[in-house]
PLY file of the C-alpha trace (Angstrom):
ply
format ascii 1.0
element vertex 459
property float x
property float y
property float z
element edge 458
property int vertex1
property int vertex2
end_header
-19.86 14.77 -24.93
-20.39 17.44 -23.14
-19.85 21.02 -24.71
-17.07 21.70 -22.62
-15.01 18.65 -23.62
-15.67 19.54 -26.55
-14.48 23.13 -26.52
-11.95 21.92 -24.93
-10.63 19.43 -27.94
-11.21 22.07 -30.19
-9.30 24.59 -28.23
-6.51 21.96 -28.30
-6.99 21.08 -32.07
-6.33 24.64 -32.75
-3.74 25.11 -30.08
-1.82 22.29 -32.13
-2.72 23.86 -35.74
-1.02 27.29 -34.78
1.96 25.86 -32.67
5.46 26.12 -34.13
6.74 23.63 -36.50
9.26 22.69 -33.89
6.14 21.55 -31.61
4.14 20.29 -34.29
7.25 17.64 -35.87
7.67 16.29 -32.72
8.08 12.27 -33.52
5.07 10.16 -31.94
7.06 7.47 -31.59
10.90 6.08 -30.86
11.67 5.13 -34.42
10.74 8.88 -35.64
13.51 9.89 -33.20
16.40 11.45 -34.69
20.11 11.22 -33.10
20.55 9.82 -29.64
21.76 6.64 -30.57
23.30 5.97 -27.34
20.07 6.31 -25.90
17.38 5.58 -27.72
18.85 2.20 -29.52
16.38 -1.27 -28.03
19.95 -2.62 -27.02
20.38 0.50 -24.56
19.23 0.58 -20.64
16.65 3.26 -21.44
14.22 1.21 -23.33
15.26 -1.93 -21.78
13.89 -0.27 -18.57
10.42 0.51 -20.34
10.09 -2.72 -21.66
10.79 -4.46 -18.31
8.26 -1.56 -16.49
10.85 -1.19 -14.60
11.38 2.92 -15.25
14.00 4.74 -13.17
14.05 8.27 -11.98
16.45 10.23 -15.35
17.94 13.44 -15.27
17.91 14.23 -19.77
21.32 17.02 -19.85
22.21 18.08 -22.98
22.39 21.53 -25.09
19.03 23.13 -26.22
17.29 21.45 -29.14
18.07 17.83 -28.94
15.03 16.47 -27.75
14.98 16.27 -24.09
11.64 17.15 -23.76
10.36 14.81 -26.53
12.75 11.91 -24.81
10.50 12.46 -21.80
7.16 12.25 -23.83
7.97 9.16 -25.43
8.92 7.86 -22.33
5.32 8.85 -20.72
3.42 7.24 -23.65
5.74 4.45 -24.11
5.04 3.83 -20.29
1.47 4.71 -20.48
1.90 7.04 -17.59
0.52 10.35 -16.68
2.48 12.78 -18.26
3.16 16.08 -16.06
4.91 18.57 -17.35
6.18 22.02 -15.05
9.02 24.49 -15.75
11.38 25.64 -13.77
10.98 29.33 -14.75
6.95 29.31 -13.78
6.31 26.27 -11.71
6.72 26.87 -7.71
6.39 24.31 -4.42
2.58 25.27 -4.98
2.12 23.69 -8.46
4.76 20.82 -7.16
2.49 19.54 -4.14
-0.79 20.07 -6.04
1.22 17.42 -8.79
2.29 14.93 -5.90
-1.54 14.83 -3.84
-2.82 13.74 -7.85
-0.17 11.16 -8.09
-0.90 9.86 -4.33
-4.65 9.60 -5.50
-4.16 7.92 -8.65
-1.41 5.08 -7.15
-4.29 4.96 -4.28
-6.96 4.21 -6.77
-4.70 1.95 -8.96
-4.46 3.99 -11.75
-1.43 5.34 -14.22
1.51 5.89 -12.69
2.35 10.24 -12.50
6.17 11.59 -14.58
6.94 14.59 -12.96
8.69 16.26 -15.96
10.77 19.73 -14.85
12.23 21.33 -17.40
15.20 23.17 -16.49
15.66 21.58 -13.12
18.98 23.93 -12.77
16.33 26.96 -12.20
14.97 24.91 -9.47
16.69 26.02 -5.73
17.78 23.43 -3.23
14.24 23.71 -1.12
12.47 23.64 -4.34
14.46 20.23 -4.89
13.89 18.77 -2.11
10.20 19.32 -2.42
10.14 16.48 -4.99
12.80 13.90 -3.24
11.05 11.97 -0.88
8.20 11.43 -3.64
10.74 9.80 -5.74
11.92 7.56 -2.99
8.54 6.69 -1.76
7.76 6.04 -5.95
4.53 8.45 -5.74
6.37 9.99 -8.76
9.18 9.06 -11.81
11.01 12.27 -12.39
12.30 12.98 -15.44
14.29 16.43 -15.28
15.85 18.52 -18.33
18.79 20.76 -17.57
20.98 22.15 -20.14
23.52 22.35 -17.57
25.91 19.77 -15.83
23.65 18.64 -13.23
26.69 17.63 -11.04
26.66 20.66 -10.18
22.65 22.49 -10.40
21.42 19.09 -9.04
21.22 18.24 -5.38
23.02 15.37 -4.40
20.83 13.75 -2.58
18.16 13.78 -6.51
21.01 12.92 -8.49
21.91 9.83 -6.67
18.57 8.57 -7.14
18.90 9.68 -10.96
19.83 8.23 -14.17
21.56 10.81 -16.00
21.26 10.87 -19.99
23.85 12.89 -21.81
22.00 14.19 -24.91
24.33 15.56 -27.98
23.83 18.37 -30.44
22.36 16.98 -33.62
25.47 16.10 -36.49
24.98 17.98 -39.89
23.39 15.00 -41.35
20.91 14.09 -38.76
19.88 17.77 -39.27
19.40 17.21 -42.92
17.11 14.49 -42.06
14.99 16.60 -39.63
14.89 19.00 -42.03
13.94 16.96 -44.97
10.93 15.09 -43.30
9.88 18.88 -42.41
9.26 19.43 -45.82
7.98 16.24 -46.24
5.35 15.89 -44.16
1.79 16.70 -45.23
0.43 16.32 -42.22
1.77 18.78 -39.21
4.70 19.57 -41.52
5.02 22.29 -44.55
4.02 19.72 -47.39
1.14 21.14 -48.03
3.25 24.44 -49.44
5.61 22.25 -51.89
8.49 23.62 -50.60
11.62 23.11 -51.14
15.03 23.82 -50.28
18.63 24.69 -52.68
21.64 22.85 -51.41
23.46 25.96 -50.22
20.58 27.18 -48.35
20.31 23.94 -46.61
24.18 23.90 -45.56
23.98 27.27 -43.79
20.62 26.45 -42.43
22.65 23.51 -40.88
25.14 25.40 -39.84
24.21 28.10 -38.12
21.73 25.90 -36.54
24.70 24.21 -34.77
23.02 21.07 -33.63
19.75 22.99 -32.34
16.70 20.86 -33.98
14.21 24.07 -32.91
16.41 26.90 -33.96
16.63 24.83 -37.76
12.72 23.83 -37.96
11.39 27.44 -36.72
13.95 29.21 -38.96
12.38 26.97 -42.04
8.79 28.01 -41.23
9.23 31.35 -41.41
11.79 31.16 -45.08
8.82 28.64 -46.53
6.14 31.62 -45.56
7.96 34.09 -46.61
9.45 32.62 -50.34
6.91 33.60 -53.06
5.51 30.53 -54.96
5.72 30.33 -58.65
3.28 30.18 -61.54
2.04 26.73 -60.11
2.14 26.87 -55.87
5.82 25.42 -55.59
8.34 27.38 -53.40
11.99 27.28 -53.10
13.49 28.32 -50.24
17.07 30.00 -51.26
19.97 31.27 -49.51
18.85 34.58 -48.91
15.40 33.89 -47.25
17.13 31.61 -45.17
19.87 33.73 -44.39
17.23 36.11 -43.37
15.01 33.95 -41.54
18.35 33.19 -39.43
19.17 36.45 -38.98
22.62 36.06 -36.25
23.24 33.06 -34.70
24.00 33.88 -30.34
26.44 31.59 -29.03
25.46 28.91 -26.74
27.05 30.68 -24.09
25.77 31.13 -20.06
27.73 33.72 -18.10
27.02 32.01 -14.73
26.97 27.91 -16.47
28.91 25.51 -17.28
29.53 26.61 -21.13
31.50 29.76 -19.40
33.67 27.67 -17.67
34.54 25.28 -20.66
35.48 28.39 -23.41
37.16 29.88 -20.32
39.10 26.68 -19.86
39.61 26.69 -23.64
40.95 29.70 -23.94
43.44 29.16 -21.06
44.80 25.93 -22.34
45.34 27.58 -25.81
47.48 30.14 -24.30
49.41 27.80 -22.19
49.86 25.45 -25.32
51.00 28.21 -27.57
48.40 28.15 -29.52
47.51 31.88 -30.98
44.94 30.55 -33.71
43.09 28.30 -30.68
43.14 31.23 -28.25
41.56 33.61 -30.93
38.74 31.52 -31.54
37.78 31.63 -27.77
38.42 34.63 -27.36
36.14 35.53 -30.05
33.49 33.07 -28.48
33.83 35.22 -25.39
33.51 38.30 -26.95
30.77 37.32 -28.97
28.82 35.89 -26.28
28.92 39.40 -24.22
31.62 37.94 -21.69
32.95 40.59 -19.83
35.84 42.11 -21.03
37.49 42.86 -17.65
36.78 39.14 -16.70
39.16 38.14 -20.07
41.88 40.94 -18.98
42.22 38.88 -15.57
42.96 35.57 -17.09
45.33 37.14 -19.10
47.29 39.01 -16.01
47.18 35.51 -14.43
48.39 33.52 -17.44
51.47 35.77 -17.54
52.06 35.30 -14.12
51.45 31.54 -13.90
52.20 29.72 -17.52
55.03 32.53 -18.37
56.58 34.13 -15.37
60.12 34.71 -16.17
60.51 33.52 -19.30
59.18 36.45 -20.52
59.48 39.20 -18.09
57.28 41.61 -20.45
54.43 39.53 -20.85
52.73 40.22 -17.20
53.25 44.20 -18.23
51.86 43.64 -21.45
48.84 41.77 -20.11
48.13 44.78 -17.27
48.34 47.33 -20.18
45.67 45.24 -22.12
43.75 45.74 -18.62
44.13 48.97 -18.22
43.69 49.54 -22.12
40.45 47.67 -22.11
39.20 49.62 -18.87
40.01 52.77 -20.26
38.52 52.07 -23.84
35.58 49.71 -22.98
34.14 47.85 -25.66
34.33 47.81 -28.49
37.51 49.24 -29.08
38.88 47.00 -25.95
38.85 43.87 -27.84
41.80 45.30 -29.75
44.01 44.79 -27.25
42.55 42.01 -25.76
43.49 40.07 -29.06
47.30 41.39 -29.13
47.98 40.86 -25.37
46.63 36.99 -26.22
48.94 36.57 -29.27
52.03 37.89 -27.55
50.93 35.84 -24.06
50.60 32.48 -26.47
53.55 33.30 -28.56
55.72 33.87 -25.84
58.29 30.96 -23.82
56.60 29.53 -20.99
57.97 29.08 -17.58
55.83 28.09 -14.44
58.76 28.08 -12.54
58.46 30.83 -9.92
54.45 29.74 -9.28
56.00 26.29 -8.70
58.90 27.61 -6.59
56.30 29.65 -4.75
53.87 26.30 -3.88
56.67 24.56 -2.65
57.59 27.27 -0.17
54.23 27.53 0.80
54.09 24.02 1.89
57.34 23.88 3.60
55.67 26.93 5.49
52.77 24.64 6.02
54.48 21.24 6.97
57.81 22.74 8.93
58.49 23.93 11.87
58.19 27.97 11.56
61.35 28.64 13.06
62.29 32.46 14.43
64.17 34.39 11.72
67.85 34.00 11.78
69.52 36.51 13.98
71.83 38.09 11.52
68.68 38.29 8.82
67.08 40.47 11.63
66.95 44.54 11.35
68.58 45.73 14.23
66.51 48.83 14.72
67.51 49.49 19.11
71.17 49.44 20.75
69.17 46.55 23.21
68.35 44.32 19.65
72.44 45.17 18.71
73.33 43.66 21.86
71.17 40.75 21.38
72.80 39.84 18.36
70.28 41.40 15.81
71.93 41.74 12.34
75.71 40.02 13.37
77.69 38.39 10.60
74.86 40.02 7.76
77.13 40.69 4.86
75.75 44.03 3.06
75.67 42.63 -0.62
76.86 46.09 -2.24
80.20 45.86 -0.30
81.26 42.82 -2.37
82.55 42.34 -5.97
79.69 42.06 -8.42
77.32 43.25 -5.38
77.05 39.55 -4.36
78.57 37.30 -1.32
77.34 34.26 -0.19
75.35 33.51 2.56
72.43 31.77 4.21
68.95 33.22 3.83
66.70 30.07 5.15
66.34 29.19 8.57
68.28 26.36 9.83
65.88 23.13 9.52
65.71 24.16 5.57
69.08 24.93 4.93
70.42 24.57 1.18
66.62 24.02 0.21
65.98 25.12 -3.45
62.40 26.13 -4.17
63.16 28.22 -7.43
64.02 25.64 -10.38
65.38 28.18 -13.86
63.72 27.07 -16.84
65.85 27.19 -20.24
63.21 29.35 -22.34
63.68 32.61 -22.63
64.92 35.12 -20.62
64.76 32.71 -17.90
67.62 31.08 -19.36
69.98 34.14 -18.47
68.04 33.98 -15.25
69.45 30.71 -14.37
73.46 31.33 -15.24
73.30 34.46 -13.72
72.16 32.54 -10.25
74.25 29.19 -11.18
77.59 31.58 -10.90
76.59 33.24 -8.27
75.65 30.24 -6.02
77.84 27.63 -7.83
79.30 26.60 -4.52
75.72 26.22 -2.27
74.54 22.68 -1.47
71.14 22.57 -2.57
67.98 20.43 -1.16
66.24 19.21 -4.29
63.96 17.06 -2.56
61.07 19.41 -2.93
59.65 18.07 -6.40
59.44 19.40 -9.71
58.51 22.73 -11.15
54.44 21.53 -11.47
52.02 23.15 -9.10
49.80 21.06 -6.97
46.51 23.11 -8.21
46.83 23.22 -11.50
44.24 25.65 -13.54
41.75 24.10 -15.32
0 1
1 2
2 3
3 4
4 5
5 6
6 7
7 8
8 9
9 10
10 11
11 12
12 13
13 14
14 15
15 16
16 17
17 18
18 19
19 20
20 21
21 22
22 23
23 24
24 25
25 26
26 27
27 28
28 29
29 30
30 31
31 32
32 33
33 34
34 35
35 36
36 37
37 38
38 39
39 40
40 41
41 42
42 43
43 44
44 45
45 46
46 47
47 48
48 49
49 50
50 51
51 52
52 53
53 54
54 55
55 56
56 57
57 58
58 59
59 60
60 61
61 62
62 63
63 64
64 65
65 66
66 67
67 68
68 69
69 70
70 71
71 72
72 73
73 74
74 75
75 76
76 77
77 78
78 79
79 80
80 81
81 82
82 83
83 84
84 85
85 86
86 87
87 88
88 89
89 90
90 91
91 92
92 93
93 94
94 95
95 96
96 97
97 98
98 99
99 100
100 101
101 102
102 103
103 104
104 105
105 106
106 107
107 108
108 109
109 110
110 111
111 112
112 113
113 114
114 115
115 116
116 117
117 118
118 119
119 120
120 121
121 122
122 123
123 124
124 125
125 126
126 127
127 128
128 129
129 130
130 131
131 132
132 133
133 134
134 135
135 136
136 137
137 138
138 139
139 140
140 141
141 142
142 143
143 144
144 145
145 146
146 147
147 148
148 149
149 150
150 151
151 152
152 153
153 154
154 155
155 156
156 157
157 158
158 159
159 160
160 161
161 162
162 163
163 164
164 165
165 166
166 167
167 168
168 169
169 170
170 171
171 172
172 173
173 174
174 175
175 176
176 177
177 178
178 179
179 180
180 181
181 182
182 183
183 184
184 185
185 186
186 187
187 188
188 189
189 190
190 191
191 192
192 193
193 194
194 195
195 196
196 197
197 198
198 199
199 200
200 201
201 202
202 203
203 204
204 205
205 206
206 207
207 208
208 209
209 210
210 211
211 212
212 213
213 214
214 215
215 216
216 217
217 218
218 219
219 220
220 221
221 222
222 223
223 224
224 225
225 226
226 227
227 228
228 229
229 230
230 231
231 232
232 233
233 234
234 235
235 236
236 237
237 238
238 239
239 240
240 241
241 242
242 243
243 244
244 245
245 246
246 247
247 248
248 249
249 250
250 251
251 252
252 253
253 254
254 255
255 256
256 257
257 258
258 259
259 260
260 261
261 262
262 263
263 264
264 265
265 266
266 267
267 268
268 269
269 270
270 271
271 272
272 273
273 274
274 275
275 276
276 277
277 278
278 279
279 280
280 281
281 282
282 283
283 284
284 285
285 286
286 287
287 288
288 289
289 290
290 291
291 292
292 293
293 294
294 295
295 296
296 297
297 298
298 299
299 300
300 301
301 302
302 303
303 304
304 305
305 306
306 307
307 308
308 309
309 310
310 311
311 312
312 313
313 314
314 315
315 316
316 317
317 318
318 319
319 320
320 321
321 322
322 323
323 324
324 325
325 326
326 327
327 328
328 329
329 330
330 331
331 332
332 333
333 334
334 335
335 336
336 337
337 338
338 339
339 340
340 341
341 342
342 343
343 344
344 345
345 346
346 347
347 348
348 349
349 350
350 351
351 352
352 353
353 354
354 355
355 356
356 357
357 358
358 359
359 360
360 361
361 362
362 363
363 364
364 365
365 366
366 367
367 368
368 369
369 370
370 371
371 372
372 373
373 374
374 375
375 376
376 377
377 378
378 379
379 380
380 381
381 382
382 383
383 384
384 385
385 386
386 387
387 388
388 389
389 390
390 391
391 392
392 393
393 394
394 395
395 396
396 397
397 398
398 399
399 400
400 401
401 402
402 403
403 404
404 405
405 406
406 407
407 408
408 409
409 410
410 411
411 412
412 413
413 414
414 415
415 416
416 417
417 418
418 419
419 420
420 421
421 422
422 423
423 424
424 425
425 426
426 427
427 428
428 429
429 430
430 431
431 432
432 433
433 434
434 435
435 436
436 437
437 438
438 439
439 440
440 441
441 442
442 443
443 444
444 445
445 446
446 447
447 448
448 449
449 450
450 451
451 452
452 453
453 454
454 455
455 456
456 457
457 458
């Protein structure tokens, strides 16, 4: 062995020794892999493909700390492939082309196949992803991408169509406790030599705060073990106070430009629409704790007040706009209070989407029906010539009649009798419906425009 290779070997050993616990505890075989049974079960497609020697390019999609990188490494080891990892954060096109060139040389000499592993593939732009595509197509490389974001939105369609997507789930509490127990007991790369044990309440707290992320759990566990004072015989007991100090404060998994943002907003909207103040407040708290723009939340409340509550509670829109103004005036953290007040008010209010649905139906007629001229009696006779032409003729000025109402037609001839607005039976809209029925009791109606469900429902 040359002095250079010996130096490299020593440096590798030292790096492994100094690596965080989460890195040292990476499983070496599929049998050691915890969780993701829907992927690593021997009877599922991934391991069957490996056994058949026909591994496809794949994308691993899941939350942080669920084993995406570990799984990619295990695939490379199982297929005896040359593993070339890159991070989309720090690597660029030049790195990709170098790996592809080496893969072609390796393939030309009938040596190992090459696995290109791109961590955080969603951070590569279209041009960078395009570089990978032809070499996946011709088999120069097998591509494995890892992402926390929905690949349907973040991976270009041609590359996505050539990959099998595997979805990873956050580890459940029992799986997390298994990972922790293994790390405490492992005498080679784990914490076994420290003779550390955990109190039950400390373990429960660690599992709860880590939220299915094994990396967070293991690294906090290592910090807690090193900061626990050994007793007279060298044993360390990790208590609740120590693990809480090691964990500090959990940061909610939330990317204001990513899918978790849209999922959380969707849950908030559906909770308000579904009249659940508790659900709405929970998702509001998630957004606030994650640093969401409070004015974005306020805008959603204004939309909800108009779209989902509408005329069943006319004050809902005033309440939502007032909350928006209060947040703008106060800023955070005080702005969270009017946001909470408006959220509860809107969630508890009677619901109606009739005005929204009516507008959608009217707009559909505008697009699909002939755009006839405004009827003469509805036109304003500004000049004498207009009056001579019949502008305003036979128009009935409502205030001249009893009850300030007189029936007349306000639609073009081809839409005569069309009805868009169907008052609901909730809240103030019941009175609106009764009033309209009293005025227009003799009016023939055309209900062919359909139900009150808008065509463009929000998520």
